[in-house]
LUMSEDO-720742 format. One record per atom (N, C-alpha, C): residue in one letter; x, y, z. Coordinates in steps of 0.2 Angstrom, whole numbers, padded with zeros to 4 digits, always signed. Layout:
<sites>
AXYZ/...
</sites>
This chain:
<sites>
M+0004-0006+0000/M+0000+0000+0000/M+0004+0006+0000/T+0010+0006+0004/T+0014+0012+0004/T+0017+0013-0003/D+0019+0008-0006/D+0022+0009-0013/D+0017+0012-0018/F+0011+0010-0017/F+0005+0012-0021/F+0005+0020-0020/F+0005+0022-0014/F+0004+0029-0013/F+0010+0033-0015/L+0016+0030-0015/L+0022+0033-0017/L+0022+0034-0024/I+0020+0029-0028/I+0019+0030-0035/I+0014+0035-0037/A+0008+0035-0033/A+0003+0040-0035/A+0005+0047-0034/I+0009+0048-0029/I+0012+0055-0027/I+0017+0057-0033/I+0021+0052-0035/I+0026+0054-0041/I+0022+0056-0047/V+0017+0052-0049/V+0013+0053-0055/V+0009+0060-0054/L+0006+0061-0048/L+0003+0068-0047/L+0008+0074-0048/F+0014+0073-0045/F+0019+0078-0046/F+0020+0080-0053/F+0021+0075-0057/F+0023+0076-0064/F+0017+0079-0068/L+0011+0077-0066/L+0005+0080-0068/L+0004+0088-0067/I+0006+0089-0061/I+0006+0096-0059/I+0011+0100-0063/I+0017+0097-0064/I+0022+0101-0068/I+0020+0102-0075/F+0016+0096-0078/F+0014+0097-0085/F+0008+0102-0085/Q+0004+0103-0080/Q-0001+0108-0080/Q+0002+0115-0080/I+0007+0116-0076/I+0011+0122-0075/I+0014+0124-0082/S+0017+0119-0085/S+0020+0121-0092/S+0015+0123-0097/K+0009+0120-0097/K+0004+0121-0101/K+0001+0128-0100/A+0000+0130-0093/A-0002+0136-0091/A+0003+0142-0093/S+0009+0140-0093/S+0014+0145-0095/S+0014+0147-0103/E+0012+0142-0107/E+0011+0143-0114/E+0005+0148-0115/Y+0000+0147-0111/Y-0006+0151-0112/Y-0005+0158-0110/V-0001+0159-0104/V+0001+0165-0102/V+0006+0169-0107/S+0010+0165-0111/S+0014+0168-0116/S+0010+0171-0121/V+0005+0168-0123/V+0001+0171-0128/V-0002+0177-0126/L-0004+0178-0120/L-0007+0184-0117/L-0002+0189-0116/K+0003+0188-0113/K+0008+0193-0111/K+0014+0194-0116/G+0014+0190-0121/G+0020+0191-0125/G+0026+0186-0124/E+0029+0184-0129/E+0034+0179-0129/E+0040+0181-0124/E+0043+0187-0125/E+0049+0189-0121/E+0047+0189-0113/K+0041+0192-0111/K+0040+0192-0104/K+0038+0185-0102/S+0035+0181-0106/S+0033+0174-0104/S+0040+0170-0103/R+0045+0171-0108/R+0051+0168-0107/R+0055+0169-0101/R+0055+0175-0099/R+0058+0177-0092/R+0054+0174-0086/Q+0048+0174-0087/Q+0044+0171-0081/Q+0045+0163-0081/N+0045+0160-0087/N+0047+0153-0087/N+0054+0151-0084/N+0059+0156-0086/N+0065+0155-0083/N+0066+0155-0076/K+0062+0160-0072/K+0061+0160-0065/K+0058+0153-0062/V+0053+0151-0066/V+0049+0145-0064/V+0054+0139-0064/N+0058+0139-0070/N+0063+0133-0070/N+0068+0133-0065/G+0070+0139-0063/G+0075+0140-0058/G+0073+0138-0051/F+0066+0139-0050/F+0063+0136-0044/F+0063+0129-0044/F+0061+0126-0050/F+0060+0119-0050/F+0067+0115-0049/M+0073+0119-0051/M+0079+0116-0050/M+0080+0115-0043/I+0079+0120-0039/I+0080+0119-0032/I+0075+0113-0029/A+0069+0113-0032/A+0064+0108-0029/A+0066+0101-0031/F+0069+0100-0037/F+0072+0094-0039/F+0078+0092-0035/L+0082+0097-0033/L+0087+0095-0029/L+0085+0093-0022/V+0081+0096-0019/V+0078+0094-0012/V+0075+0087-0013/A+0070+0087-0018/A+0067+0080-0018/A+0072+0074-0020/G+0077+0076-0024/G+0082+0071-0025/G+0086+0069-0019/L+0088+0073-0015/L+0092+0072-0009/L+0087+0068-0004/I+0081+0070-0004/I+0077+0066+0001/I+0076+0059-0002/G+0075+0058-0008/G+0075+0052-0011/G+0081+0047-0010/V+0087+0050-0011/V+0093+0047-0009/V+0093+0044-0002/W+0091+0049+0003/W+0091+0047+0010/W+0086+0041+0011/Y+0080+0042+0008/Y+0075+0037+0009/Y+0077+0030+0007/C+0079+0030+0000/C+0081+0024-0002/C+0087+0020+0002/N+0091+0024+0004/N+0097+0022+0008/N+0094+0019+0015/K+0089+0022+0018/K+0086+0020+0024/K+0082+0013+0023/L+0079+0013+0017/L+0075+0008+0015/L+0078+0001+0013/Y+0084+0002+0009/Y+0087-0004+0006/Y+0094-0006+0009/Y+0097-0001+0013/Y+0104-0003+0016/Y+0103-0009+0020/P+0098-0009+0025/P+0098-0015+0029/P+0097-0022+0025/K+0095-0022+0019/K+0094-0028+0015/K+0100-0030+0011/T+0106-0025+0012/T+0112-0027+0008/T+0116-0031+0013/L+0122-0033+0010/L+0127-0038+0014/L+0131-0034+0018/F+0131-0027+0018/F+0136-0023+0022/F+0134-0024+0029/P+0128-0023+0032/P+0127-0024+0039/P+0130-0030+0042/Q+0130-0036+0039/Q+0132-0042+0042/Q+0140-0042+0042/G+0143-0038+0037/G+0150-0039+0037/G+0153-0044+0033/A+0159-0044+0031/A+0162-0049+0027/A+0163-0056+0031/A+0162-0061+0028/A+0163-0068+0032/A+0170-0071+0030/S+0175-0067+0027/S+0181-0070+0026/S+0186-0064+0028/A+0192-0066+0030/A+0198-0061+0031/A+0199-0057+0025/E+0200-0060+0019/E+0201-0056+0013/E+0195-0051+0012/G+0189-0054+0013/G+0183-0050+0012/G+0183-0043+0016/K+0186-0043+0022/K+0186-0037+0026/K+0190-0032+0022/N+0195-0034+0019/N+0199-0029+0015/N+0195-0026+0009/I+0191-0031+0006/I+0187-0029+0000/I+0181-0024+0003/D+0179-0025+0009/D+0174-0020+0011/D+0177-0013+0013/T+0183-0013+0016/T+0186-0007+0017/T+0187-0003+0011/M+0189-0007+0005/M+0190-0003-0001/M+0184-0001-0004/L+0178-0005-0003/L+0172-0002-0006/L+0169+0004-0002/W+0170+0004+0005/W+0168+0010+0009/W+0172+0016+0007/I+0178+0015+0006/I+0182+0021+0003/I+0180+0023-0003/T+0179+0019-0008/T+0176+0021-0015/T+0169+0024-0014/I+0165+0021-0010/I+0158+0024-0009/I+0159+0031-0006/A+0163+0032-0001/A+0164+0039+0002/A+0167+0044-0003/V+0172+0042-0007/V+0175+0047-0012/V+0170+0048-0017/T+0167+0043-0020/T+0162+0045-0026/T+0155+0048-0023/G+0154+0046-0017/G+0148+0049-0014/G+0149+0057-0013/A+0155+0058-0010/A+0156+0066-0009/A+0156+0069-0016/V+0159+0066-0021/V+0159+0070-0027/V+0152+0070-0030/F+0148+0065-0029/F+0141+0065-0032/F+0137+0071-0028/F+0137+0071-0022/F+0133+0077-0018/F+0136+0083-0020/A+0143+0084-0020/A+0145+0091-0022/A+0143+0093-0029/T+0144+0089-0034/T+0143+0091-0041/T+0135+0092-0042/Q+0131+0088-0039/Q+0124+0088-0040/Q+0121+0095-0036/I+0123+0096-0030/I+0121+0102-0027/I+0123+0108-0030/L+0130+0108-0032/L+0132+0114-0036/L+0128+0115-0043/L+0127+0109-0046/L+0124+0110-0053/L+0117+0113-0052/F+0113+0111-0047/F+0106+0114-0047/F+0106+0121-0044/W+0111+0122-0039/W+0111+0128-0036/W+0113+0133-0041/F+0118+0132-0045/F+0121+0137-0050/F+0115+0138-0055/S+0111+0133-0057/S+0106+0135-0061/S+0101+0140-0059/F+0100+0139-0052/F+0095+0144-0049/F+0098+0151-0047/R+0104+0150-0044/R+0108+0156-0042/R+0110+0161-0048/Y+0112+0158-0053/Y+0115+0162-0059/Y+0110+0162-0065/Q+0104+0162-0064/Q+0099+0162-0069/Q+0099+0169-0072/E+0096+0170-0078/E+0096+0176-0082/E+0094+0182-0078/S+0097+0188-0078/S+0095+0194-0075/S+0098+0200-0078/D+0094+0205-0079/D+0097+0211-0082/D+0102+0215-0077/K+0102+0213-0071/K+0107+0216-0066/K+0113+0213-0066/K+0114+0207-0070/K+0120+0203-0069/K+0123+0203-0076/K+0130+0204-0076/K+0134+0204-0083/K+0138+0197-0083/P+0137+0193-0088/P+0140+0186-0088/P+0148+0187-0090/L+0152+0183-0087/L+0159+0183-0089/L+0161+0177-0093/Y+0164+0178-0098/Y+0166+0173-0103/Y+0173+0172-0103/F+0176+0166-0103/F+0183+0164-0104/F+0183+0158-0107/T+0188+0157-0112/T+0188+0151-0116/T+0193+0146-0113/H+0197+0147-0109/H+0202+0142-0107/H+0205+0144-0100/S+0206+0139-0096/S+0210+0140-0089/S+0214+0134-0088/N+0220+0135-0088/N+0225+0129-0086/N+0224+0127-0079/K+0223+0132-0075/K+0222+0130-0068/K+0216+0125-0067/L+0210+0127-0070/L+0204+0123-0069/L+0205+0116-0072/E+0208+0116-0078/E+0210+0110-0082/E+0214+0105-0077/L+0219+0108-0074/L+0223+0104-0070/L+0220+0101-0064/I+0215+0105-0061/I+0211+0103-0055/I+0207+0097-0057/W+0202+0099-0062/W+0197+0093-0063/W+0199+0088-0067/T+0206+0088-0069/T+0209+0082-0073/T+0214+0078-0068/G+0218+0082-0065/G+0223+0079-0061/G+0221+0076-0054/I+0216+0079-0051/I+0214+0077-0044/I+0210+0070-0045/P+0205+0070-0050/P+0202+0063-0051/P+0206+0058-0053/A+0211+0060-0058/A+0216+0055-0060/A+0220+0052-0054/I+0222+0056-0050/I+0226+0053-0044/I+0222+0049-0039/V+0216+0051-0038/V+0211+0048-0033/V+0210+0041-0036/L+0208+0041-0043/L+0206+0034-0046/L+0212+0030-0047/T+0218+0032-0048/T+0224+0028-0048/T+0225+0025-0041/V+0224+0029-0036/V+0225+0026-0029/V+0220+0020-0028/L+0214+0021-0030/L+0208+0016-0029/L+0210+0010-0033/V+0213+0011-0039/V+0214+0005-0044/V+0220+0001-0041/V+0225+0005-0038/V+0231+0001-0035/V+0228-0003-0029/F+0224+0000-0025/F+0221-0004-0019/F+0218-0011-0022/G+0214-0010-0027/G+0210-0015-0030/G+0215-0020-0033/L+0220-0018-0036/L+0225-0023-0039/L+0228-0027-0033/K+0230-0023-0028/K+0233-0026-0022/K+0229-0032-0020/Y+0223-0031-0018/Y+0218-0036-0015/Y+0217-0042-0020/W+0217-0040-0027/W+0215-0045-0032/W+0221-0050-0032/F+0227-0047-0033/F+0233-0051-0033/F+0234-0055-0026/Q+0231-0053-0021/Q+0232-0056-0015/Q+0228-0063-0015/F+0222-0063-0017/F+0218-0069-0017/F+0218-0073-0023/T+0222-0071-0028/T+0223-0075-0034/T+0230-0077-0034/S+0234-0076-0030/S+0241-0078-0029/S+0241-0085-0026/A+0247-0088-0025/A+0248-0094-0022/A+0245-0094-0015/A+0241-0100-0014/A+0237-0100-0007/A+0242-0102-0002/P+0241-0100+0004/P+0246-0101+0010/P+0247-0109+0011/K+0253-0110+0013/K+0254-0117+0015/K+0249-0120+0020/G+0247-0126+0018/G+0242-0130+0023/G+0235-0128+0021/S+0234-0124+0015/S+0227-0123+0014/S+0223-0129+0012/Q+0216-0128+0013/Q+0212-0133+0011/Q+0210-0133+0003/L+0212-0139+0000/L+0211-0139-0008/L+0204-0142-0010/I+0200-0138-0014/I+0194-0140-0016/I+0193-0138-0023/E+0191-0143-0027/E+0189-0141-0034/E+0182-0140-0035/I+0180-0135-0039/I+0173-0134-0040/I+0172-0133-0048/T+0167-0137-0051/T+0166-0137-0058/T+0159-0135-0059/G+0158-0130-0064/G+0151-0128-0066/G+0149-0131-0072/H+0143-0132-0073/H+0140-0134-0079/H+0132-0132-0079/Q+0129-0132-0085/Q+0122-0129-0085/Q+0118-0135-0082/F+0115-0134-0076/F+0115-0128-0072/F+0116-0130-0065/G+0122-0132-0063/G+0124-0134-0056/G+0131-0134-0055/W+0133-0136-0049/W+0140-0136-0047/W+0142-0143-0044/E+0148-0145-0046/E+0151-0151-0044/E+0157-0150-0040/I+0157-0153-0034/I+0163-0152-0029/I+0167-0158-0028/R+0174-0157-0028/R+0178-0163-0027/R+0184-0161-0022/Y+0185-0166-0017/Y+0190-0165-0012/Y+0195-0170-0013/P+0201-0168-0012/P+0207-0173-0012/P+0206-0178-0006/G+0209-0184-0006/G+0208-0189-0001/G+0214-0187+0004/K+0216-0193+0007/K+0222-0192+0012/K+0228-0190+0009/D+0229-0191+0003/D+0236-0189+0000/D+0236-0182-0002/G+0230-0178-0001/G+0230-0171-0002/G+0231-0169-0009/M+0230-0173-0014/M+0231-0172-0021/M+0225-0174-0025/L+0223-0170-0030/L+0217-0171-0034/L+0220-0175-0040/G+0216-0180-0042/G+0218-0184-0048/G+0217-0180-0054/R+0221-0182-0059/R+0220-0178-0065/R+0214-0180-0069/K+0212-0175-0073/K+0205-0176-0077/K+0207-0176-0085/Y+0202-0178-0088/Y+0203-0178-0096/Y+0195-0178-0098/Y+0194-0172-0102/Y+0187-0171-0103/Y+0184-0177-0108/K+0188-0180-0111/K+0185-0186-0115/K+0183-0192-0111/L+0185-0192-0105/L+0183-0197-0100/L+0176-0196-0097/T+0174-0190-0098/T+0167-0188-0094/T+0162-0193-0096/D+0159-0196-0092/D+0153-0201-0093/D+0149-0202-0087/P+0144-0198-0086/P+0140-0198-0080/P+0137-0205-0079/A+0135-0209-0084/A+0132-0215-0084/A+0137-0220-0081/K+0143-0219-0081/K+0148-0223-0078/K+0151-0220-0071/N+0147-0216-0068/N+0149-0213-0062/N+0156-0209-0063/N+0157-0206-0068/N+0162-0201-0069/N+0160-0195-0073/P+0156-0191-0069/P+0154-0185-0072/P+0159-0179-0073/L+0165-0180-0070/L+0170-0175-0070/L+0176-0177-0075/G+0175-0183-0078/G+0180-0185-0082/G+0187-0187-0079/V+0187-0190-0073/V+0193-0191-0069/V+0196-0197-0072/D+0203-0197-0073/D+0207-0202-0075/D+0208-0207-0070/W+0205-0213-0070/W+0206-0218-0065/W+0212-0221-0065/A+0216-0220-0070/A+0223-0223-0071/A+0228-0219-0066/D+0226-0213-0064/D+0230-0210-0060/D+0228-0212-0052/A+0233-0214-0049/A+0232-0217-0042/A+0230-0211-0037/A+0232-0205-0039/A+0230-0200-0034/A+0222-0198-0035/S+0219-0201-0040/S+0211-0200-0040/S+0207-0205-0036/H+0211-0210-0034/H+0207-0216-0030/H+0204-0214-0024/D+0206-0209-0020/D+0203-0207-0014/D+0200-0200-0014/D+0199-0198-0020/D+0195-0191-0021/D+0188-0192-0019/I+0185-0187-0016/I+0178-0187-0014/I+0174-0182-0019/H+0169-0184-0022/H+0165-0180-0026/H+0158-0180-0024/V+0155-0173-0023/V+0148-0172-0021/V+0146-0167-0025/T+0139-0165-0025/T+0136-0160-0029/T+0133-0155-0024/T+0133-0149-0026/T+0129-0143-0024/T+0132-0140-0017/T+0134-0145-0012/T+0136-0142-0006/T+0143-0143-0004/M+0147-0138-0002/M+0154-0138-0001/M+0155-0137+0006/H+0159-0141+0009/H+0161-0140+0016/H+0168-0137+0017/V+0169-0132+0021/V+0175-0129+0022/V+0176-0128+0030/V+0183-0127+0031/V+0185-0127+0039/V+0186-0119+0040/V+0183-0117+0046/V+0183-0111+0048/V+0191-0109+0050/N+0193-0103+0049/N+0199-0100+0050/N+0205-0104+0047/R+0203-0107+0041/R+0209-0111+0038/R+0208-0109+0030/P+0213-0106+0027/P+0213-0104+0020/P+0210-0110+0016/V+0206-0108+0011/V+0203-0113+0006/V+0205-0111-0001/K+0208-0115-0004/K+0210-0114-0011/K+0205-0117-0016/L+0202-0113-0020/L+0197-0116-0025/L+0200-0117-0032/V+0200-0123-0035/V+0202-0124-0042/V+0195-0124-0046/I+0194-0119-0050/I+0188-0118-0053/I+0188-0120-0061/N+0183-0124-0063/N+0182-0127-0070/N+0175-0126-0072/S+0175-0126-0079/S+0168-0126-0082/S+0168-0132-0087/Q+0162-0135-0088/Q+0162-0141-0093/Q+0158-0138-0099/D+0155-0132-0099/D+0152-0130-0105/D+0153-0123-0107/V+0149-0119-0104/V+0150-0111-0105/V+0153-0108-0100/I+0155-0101-0100/I+0158-0098-0095/I+0153-0097-0089/H+0155-0099-0083/H+0151-0098-0077/H+0155-0093-0073/D+0153-0092-0067/D+0156-0088-0062/D+0155-0090-0055/V+0160-0092-0051/V+0159-0094-0044/V+0158-0087-0040/G+0152-0086-0038/G+0151-0080-0034/G+0150-0082-0027/L+0154-0079-0022/L+0153-0080-0015/L+0152-0074-0012/P+0146-0071-0012/P+0144-0064-0009/P+0146-0063-0002/A+0145-0068+0002/A+0146-0067+0009/A+0153-0066+0011/F+0158-0069+0006/F+0165-0069+0007/F+0168-0064+0003/R+0164-0060-0001/R+0166-0055-0005/R+0171-0057-0011/M+0170-0063-0013/M+0174-0066-0018/M+0170-0068-0024/K+0174-0068-0030/K+0171-0071-0036/K+0176-0072-0041/M+0175-0077-0045/M+0180-0079-0051/M+0177-0083-0056/D+0179-0081-0062/D+0176-0084-0068/D+0178-0092-0069/A+0173-0096-0071/A+0174-0103-0072/A+0174-0103-0080/V+0180-0105-0083/V+0181-0104-0090/V+0182-0111-0093/P+0179-0113-0098/P+0180-0120-0101/P+0187-0121-0103/G+0190-0126-0101/G+0197-0128-0104/G+0202-0124-0100/T+0201-0119-0096/T+0206-0115-0093/T+0204-0115-0085/P+0207-0119-0081/P+0206-0119-0074/P+0208-0112-0071/T+0204-0109-0066/T+0206-0103-0063/T+0206-0105-0055/T+0210-0100-0051/T+0210-0102-0044/T+0209-0095-0040/M+0207-0096-0034/M+0207-0091-0029/M+0207-0094-0022/W+0208-0090-0017/W+0208-0093-0010/W+0206-0087-0006/F+0203-0090+0000/F+0200-0085+0005/F+0200-0089+0012/T+0199-0085+0017/T+0199-0088+0024/T+0193-0087+0027/P+0188-0092+0028/P+0182-0090+0031/P+0183-0089+0039/I+0180-0084+0042/I+0181-0083+0049/I+0175-0084+0053/Y+0169-0086+0050/Y+0163-0087+0054/Y+0160-0094+0052/T+0159-0098+0057/T+0155-0104+0055/T+0148-0103+0052/T+0145-0107+0049/T+0138-0106+0047/T+0133-0105+0053/A+0135-0109+0059/A+0131-0108+0065/A+0132-0101+0068/Q+0138-0098+0068/Q+0140-0092+0070/Q+0136-0086+0066/M+0136-0087+0060/M+0133-0082+0055/M+0125-0082+0056/K+0122-0088+0058/K+0115-0088+0060/K+0114-0084+0066/E+0118-0084+0071/E+0117-0080+0077/E+0119-0073+0075/K+0124-0071+0071/K+0126-0065+0070/K+0121-0061+0066/T+0118-0064+0061/T+0113-0061+0057/T+0106-0061+0060/G+0105-0066+0065/G+0098-0067+0068/G+0093-0070+0063/N+0096-0074+0058/N+0092-0078+0053/N+0094-0085+0054/P+0089-0089+0057/P+0090-0096+0058/P+0091-0100+0051/D+0089-0097+0046/D+0089-0100+0039/D+0095-0098+0035/F+0100-0094+0038/F+0106-0092+0034/F+0110-0097+0031/T+0112-0096+0025/T+0117-0101+0022/T+0122-0097+0018/Y+0128-0099+0017/Y+0133-0096+0013/Y+0131-0099+0006/E+0130-0094+0001/E+0128-0096-0005/E+0134-0096-0010/I+0133-0101-0015/I+0137-0101-0021/I+0133-0099-0027/A+0134-0093-0029/A+0130-0091-0035/A+0134-0091-0041/C+0130-0091-0047/C+0133-0090-0053/C+0132-0083-0055/D+0138-0079-0056/D+0138-0072-0057/D+0139-0071-0064/Q+0138-0076-0069/Q+0139-0075-0076/Q+0133-0078-0079/L+0129-0074-0083/L+0123-0076-0087/L+0125-0082-0091/C+0122-0088-0090/C+0125-0094-0093/C+0119-0098-0097/G+0113-0095-0097/G+0108-0099-0100/G+0102-0098-0097/K+0096-0101-0099/K+0090-0100-0097/K+0089-0103-0090/G+0093-0107-0087/G+0092-0110-0080/G+0097-0106-0076/H+0100-0101-0078/H+0105-0097-0074/H+0103-0095-0067/F+0096-0093-0067/F+0093-0091-0060/F+0093-0096-0055/G+0093-0103-0057/G+0093-0108-0052/G+0100-0112-0051/M+0105-0109-0053/M+0112-0112-0052/M+0115-0110-0046/R+0113-0113-0041/R+0115-0111-0034/R+0118-0117-0030/G+0123-0115-0026/G+0126-0120-0022/G+0126-0118-0015/V+0128-0122-0010/V+0129-0120-0003/V+0135-0121+0000/I+0138-0117+0004/I+0144-0118+0008/I+0143-0119+0015/I+0145-0124+0018/I+0144-0125+0025/I+0151-0124+0028/V+0152-0119+0033/V+0158-0118+0036/V+0157-0121+0043/E+0162-0125+0045/E+0162-0129+0051/E+0169-0129+0054/T+0169-0132+0060/T+0176-0133+0063/T+0179-0139+0060/Q+0186-0140+0061/Q+0190-0145+0058/Q+0187-0152+0060/A+0185-0153+0067/A+0182-0159+0069/A+0175-0161+0065/E+0171-0156+0064/E+0165-0157+0060/E+0167-0159+0053/F+0171-0156+0050/F+0173-0157+0043/F+0176-0164+0043/D+0180-0166+0048/D+0183-0173+0047/D+0177-0178+0048/A+0173-0177+0053/A+0167-0181+0053/A+0163-0182+0047/Y+0162-0176+0044/Y+0158-0176+0037/Y+0162-0181+0032/M+0169-0179+0031/M+0172-0183+0026/M+0173-0191+0028/A+0172-0192+0034/A+0172-0199+0036/A+0166-0203+0033/T+0161-0199+0032/T+0154-0202+0030/T+0154-0203+0022/Q+0159-0200+0019/Q+0159-0200+0011/Q+0164-0205+0009/K+0162-0208+0003/K+0165-0213-0001/K+0169-0211-0007/P+0175-0212-0008/P+0178-0210-0014/P+0174-0212-0020/E+0174-0207-0025/E+0171-0208-0032/E+0173-0215-0035/Y+0180-0216-0034/Y+0183-0222-0037/Y+0179-0228-0036/Y+0177-0229-0029/Y+0173-0235-0027/Y+0166-0235-0030/K+0163-0229-0031/K+0156-0228-0034/K+0157-0231-0042/A+0162-0229-0045/A+0163-0231-0052/A+0165-0239-0052/F+0169-0241-0047/F+0171-0248-0047/F+0169-0251-0040/P+0163-0253-0039/P+0161-0255-0033/P+0164-0262-0031/E+0166-0266-0036/E+0169-0272-0035/E+0175-0272-0031/L+0178-0266-0031/L+0185-0265-0028/L+0184-0261-0021/D+0178-0260-0019/D+0177-0257-0013/D+0179-0261-0007/P+0184-0259-0003/P+0186-0264+0003/P+0181-0265+0008/D+0176-0261+0008/D+0170-0262+0013/D+0166-0267+0011/K+0166-0269+0005/K+0162-0275+0002/K+0166-0281+0002/K+0163-0286-0001/K+0166-0293-0002/K+0172-0292-0006/P+0178-0294-0004/P+0184-0294-0009/P+0183-0297-0015/A+0185-0293-0021/A+0184-0296-0027/A+0189-0301-0029/S+0187-0306-0033/S+0192-0311-0035/S+0198-0308-0039/D+0203-0312-0039/D+0209-0310-0043/D+0207-0308-0050/S+0203-0313-0053/S+0201-0312-0060/S+0197-0305-0061/T+0193-0304-0057/T+0189-0298-0057/T+0193-0292-0056/A+0197-0292-0051/A+0202-0286-0050/A+0206-0285-0056/K+0209-0290-0060/K+0213-0289-0065/K+0209-0286-0071/T+0203-0289-0072/T+0198-0286-0077/T+0197-0278-0076/V+0196-0276-0070/V+0195-0269-0068/V+0201-0265-0070/A+0207-0268-0068/A+0213-0264-0069/A+0214-0263-0076/Q+0212-0268-0081/Q+0213-0267-0088/Q+0208-0262-0091/N+0202-0262-0088/N+0197-0257-0090/N+0199-0250-0088/I+0203-0249-0083/I+0205-0243-0080/I+0210-0240-0085/K+0215-0245-0087/K+0220-0242-0091/K+0218-0240-0098/K+0212-0244-0100/K+0209-0242-0107/K+0206-0235-0107/
</sites>
């Protein structure tokens, strides 16, 4: 209902302006064009101030209404994200100050220095001082902002700290595949021609590589350890996707045929963020930030941030993908005969 009244007020406001402009046309016929033009000039000067005041009130109202719905109030959920937030606040402060200064001066000057017989305009064609001010200062400020941006970008796209948690995430239309290394801490190699979901190999893992035999593969949900750096190896199986982690202030393109990487350090568990935000349904989201097709809107994953003990307990419940592809080799099941194991080994080499 509030939105309806707001729209009605805006429509009414423009109708009033339209009626005033039409009335001014009629007055011009009665009083003469020159006198009417001067009168319209004064009316337009008044409207400049009116638009300025209305615009500033609108900016304040929108900020009050929508700021609580942004991610800023809850803060960044990663150590690197805090730096990104700081950079964003500095950028908003600088650009906000410029916005208010320029808009207020623009409308005020239009009102204050409107046409008058008592004022004589001053014309000048060039000023080196003004050119230096409005070119040099913005260039310096923007250069500083760009340098900060590059610094943070190189930070989380550089080599991850020693002991980081390694996780591979692969995007496809329209979902995410997650792969963890086993106890060896290494991900087995992949080859796209080996991709075969029907044979429990949706990622194209090369089973001939022994490092792949203990890799864990899950879909949609990623588990990470709090206060431990996480290195993501990012892939795509079809078109360009983008791993967007809004709560952590991170994002990186997933490019077909070209693995990309980034790392971050989560500082709050999912349970802590539920308390921090006052939202019992809070989840860390994996969003696709690149338009990738008609199902793009539903390409969503979840990150669960937990303690090391909780992560270890979770991993203990998972079975390597290798044993899903070759259940006859699963040590938890009946041991395979020598002939069966030999046949499986030959198939893997093929």
